[in-house]
C-alpha positions in Angstrom: -2.0 -132.7 -80.3 1.3 -132.1 -81.8 2.5 -128.6 -82.9 4.1 -128.2 -86.3 6.8 -125.6 -86.8 6.6 -124.3 -90.3 9.8 -122.0 -89.9 12.8 -123.3 -91.7 16.0 -123.9 -89.7 18.0 -121.5 -91.8 15.6 -118.7 -90.9 16.0 -119.5 -87.2 19.8 -119.6 -87.5 19.9 -116.3 -89.3 17.7 -114.7 -86.7 19.9 -115.9 -83.9 23.0 -114.5 -85.7 21.3 -111.1 -86.1 20.5 -110.9 -82.4 24.1 -111.9 -81.6 25.5 -109.2 -84.0 23.2 -106.6 -82.5 24.4 -107.5 -79.0 28.0 -107.3 -80.2 27.4 -103.9 -81.8 25.8 -102.5 -78.7 28.7 -103.8 -76.5 31.3 -102.3 -79.0 29.4 -99.0 -79.0 29.4 -98.9 -75.2 33.1 -99.7 -75.1 33.8 -97.0 -77.7 31.8 -94.5 -75.7 33.6 -95.5 -72.5 37.0 -95.1 -74.3 36.0 -91.7 -75.6 35.0 -90.6 -72.1 38.3 -91.9 -70.7 40.2 -90.2 -73.4 38.4 -86.9 -72.8 39.1 -87.1 -69.0 42.7 -88.0 -69.6 43.1 -85.1 -72.1 41.6 -82.6 -69.5 43.8 -84.0 -66.8 46.9 -83.8 -69.0 46.0 -80.2 -70.0 45.5 -79.2 -66.3 48.8 -80.9 -65.3 50.6 -79.2 -68.2 49.3 -75.8 -67.0 50.2 -76.5 -63.4 53.7 -77.6 -64.5 54.2 -74.4 -66.5 53.1 -72.3 -63.5 55.4 -74.3 -61.3 58.3 -73.6 -63.7 57.5 -69.9 -63.7 57.4 -69.9 -59.9 60.7 -71.9 -59.7 62.3 -69.4 -62.1 61.0 -66.5 -60.0 62.2 -68.1 -56.8 65.6 -68.6 -58.3 65.8 -65.0 -59.3 64.7 -63.9 -55.8 67.3 -66.3 -54.3 70.0 -64.8 -56.4 69.0 -61.3 -55.4 68.9 -62.3 -51.7 72.4 -63.7 -52.1 73.6 -60.5 -53.6 72.0 -58.4 -50.9 73.3 -60.7 -48.2 76.9 -60.4 -49.6 76.5 -56.6 -49.8 75.3 -56.5 -46.2 78.2 -58.6 -45.1 80.7 -56.3 -46.9 79.0 -53.3 -45.3 79.2 -54.9 -41.8 82.9 -55.5 -42.4 83.4 -51.8 -43.4 81.3 -50.7 -40.4 83.5 -52.9 -38.1 86.6 -51.3 -39.6 85.2 -47.8 -39.1 84.2 -48.6 -35.5 87.8 -49.8 -34.9 89.4 -46.7 -36.3 86.8 -44.2 -35.0 88.2 -42.2 -32.1 84.6 -41.3 -31.0 85.7 -37.9 -29.8 84.7 -34.4 -30.9 87.9 -32.5 -30.8 86.2 -29.1 -31.4 84.0 -29.6 -28.4 86.9 -30.6 -26.2 88.9 -27.6 -27.2 85.8 -25.4 -26.7 85.4 -26.8 -23.1 89.1 -26.2 -22.4 88.8 -22.6 -23.7 85.9 -22.1 -21.4 87.7 -23.5 -18.3 91.1 -21.9 -18.8 91.5 -18.5 -17.2 93.2 -15.6 -18.9 96.1 -15.9 -16.5 97.0 -19.3 -17.9 98.9 -19.9 -21.2 99.0 -23.4 -22.6 102.1 -24.5 -24.5 100.8 -28.0 -25.3 97.5 -29.9 -25.6 98.0 -33.5 -26.3 95.5 -36.3 -26.8 96.9 -39.8 -26.3 94.9 -42.9 -27.1 95.0 -45.7 -24.5 93.5 -49.2 -24.9 91.1 -50.2 -22.2 91.7 -53.3 -20.1 95.5 -53.4 -20.3 95.9 -52.4 -16.6 99.3 -52.5 -14.9 100.5 -50.9 -11.6 102.8 -47.9 -12.1 105.8 -46.5 -10.5 105.7 -43.0 -9.1 105.7 -40.3 -11.8 104.8 -42.8 -14.5 101.5 -41.2 -15.3 98.3 -43.1 -16.2 97.2 -46.3 -14.4 96.4 -48.0 -17.7 99.4 -48.4 -20.0 99.2 -46.8 -23.4 99.2 -49.4 -26.2 101.4 -48.9 -29.3 104.7 -49.8 -30.7 107.3 -47.9 -32.6 106.9 -48.5 -36.3 109.3 -46.8 -38.6 110.0 -44.2 -35.9 106.3 -43.4 -35.3 104.0 -44.5 -32.6 101.0 -46.4 -33.9 97.7 -45.6 -32.2 95.7 -48.5 -30.7 92.5 -49.6 -32.3 89.2 -50.8 -30.8 87.9 -49.7 -27.4 90.1 -46.8 -26.3 90.1 -43.9 -24.0 91.9 -40.6 -24.5 94.3 -39.1 -22.1 94.6 -35.3 -22.2 97.9 -33.7 -21.3 97.9 -29.9 -20.7 101.2 -28.1 -20.3 101.8 -24.4 -19.9 102.5 -21.6 -17.4 100.2 -19.8 -15.0 100.6 -16.6 -13.0 100.8 -18.5 -9.7 100.2 -21.9 -8.2 96.6 -21.0 -7.2 95.6 -20.6 -10.8 96.8 -24.2 -11.4 94.8 -25.4 -8.5 91.7 -23.6 -9.7 92.1 -25.1 -13.2 92.4 -28.5 -11.7 89.2 -28.0 -9.7 87.4 -26.8 -12.8 88.5 -29.8 -14.8 87.3 -32.1 -12.1 83.9 -30.4 -12.1 83.5 -30.5 -15.9 81.4 -33.3 -17.4 84.0 -33.6 -20.2 86.9 -34.9 -18.0 87.6 -37.4 -15.3 90.6 -38.7 -13.3 92.2 -35.2 -13.2 95.6 -35.1 -11.5 98.6 -32.6 -11.8 101.8 -34.2 -13.0 104.0 -31.4 -11.7 103.9 -27.8 -10.8 107.0 -25.6 -10.2 108.1 -22.0 -10.2 110.3 -20.8 -13.0 111.7 -17.4 -14.1 111.0 -16.2 -17.6 112.8 -13.5 -19.6 110.8 -10.6 -21.0 110.3 -10.5 -24.7 112.8 -8.9 -27.1 110.3 -6.0 -27.8 109.6 -5.4 -24.1 111.7 -3.9 -21.3 111.3 -5.2 -17.8 112.5 -7.5 -15.2 112.3 -11.3 -15.2 108.9 -12.7 -14.1 108.2 -15.6 -11.8 105.5 -17.9 -13.1 104.3 -21.4 -12.4 105.0 -24.1 -15.0 102.7 -27.0 -14.8 101.4 -30.1 -16.5 97.9 -31.6 -15.8 96.7 -35.0 -17.0 93.1 -36.2 -17.3 90.9 -38.5 -19.4 88.0 -37.7 -21.6 84.7 -38.9 -20.0 83.4 -40.6 -23.1 84.0 -44.2 -22.2 82.8 -46.8 -19.8 85.3 -49.1 -18.0 84.9 -52.6 -16.5 84.4 -52.8 -12.7 87.4 -55.0 -12.3 89.7 -52.4 -13.9 88.2 -49.6 -11.8 88.7 -51.7 -8.7 92.3 -52.2 -9.5 92.7 -48.4 -10.1 91.2 -47.7 -6.7 93.5 -50.2 -5.1 96.5 -48.6 -6.9 95.4 -45.1 -5.8 95.0 -46.4 -2.2 98.5 -47.9 -2.3 100.0 -44.6 -3.6 98.2 -42.7 -0.8 99.7 -45.1 1.8 103.1 -44.8 0.2 102.9 -41.0 0.1 102.1 -41.0 3.9 
């Protein structure tokens, strides 16, 4: 039995075109939705990246300000360190008032000082001396426009006491008191001799015999290298042998 199709061909062709168009519309709609979703995701990503970039710029500007402040502070610290170094070089590191107070406590009423001299000597410049030359370490300094220029850096101070005493025993006692004091070290008498002094113009009396002396020592506010101390000990031992 043969089937008869009563639908015209134009109807079938139009039906197929409608189905094709519907499929194309659905595909285009899906593509449009996908594009919108991609656009939305890209917009969100761009917004987030823009925000992070702005925050990064703020952090970079803040870091630059901090770096500039750090540079200024570092330069200021460097200048202060230079000034501190200069102050340490020129600082004598002694309390003159305390030294004079200790001397006033140690000196008896029978002793009159005519001179108290503090001489700065640079540590480390050791040289053997000749008899009567004084300190074992040479004082550093050169004549500059007629004045002696004090050394800078690590120095020790030599104290020279000159005056008169009632007799030689007072000089010996003063030497012992200086050696026992915590303020002084390396105490040694430079000379001691008997002299006659005239009475004052307002007094009437005979000439008096007193002992003129000079004592040298060093302030005990420094530390010295062992090598220099060993050389000093060798020098003292040599002078003892020479004296014998």
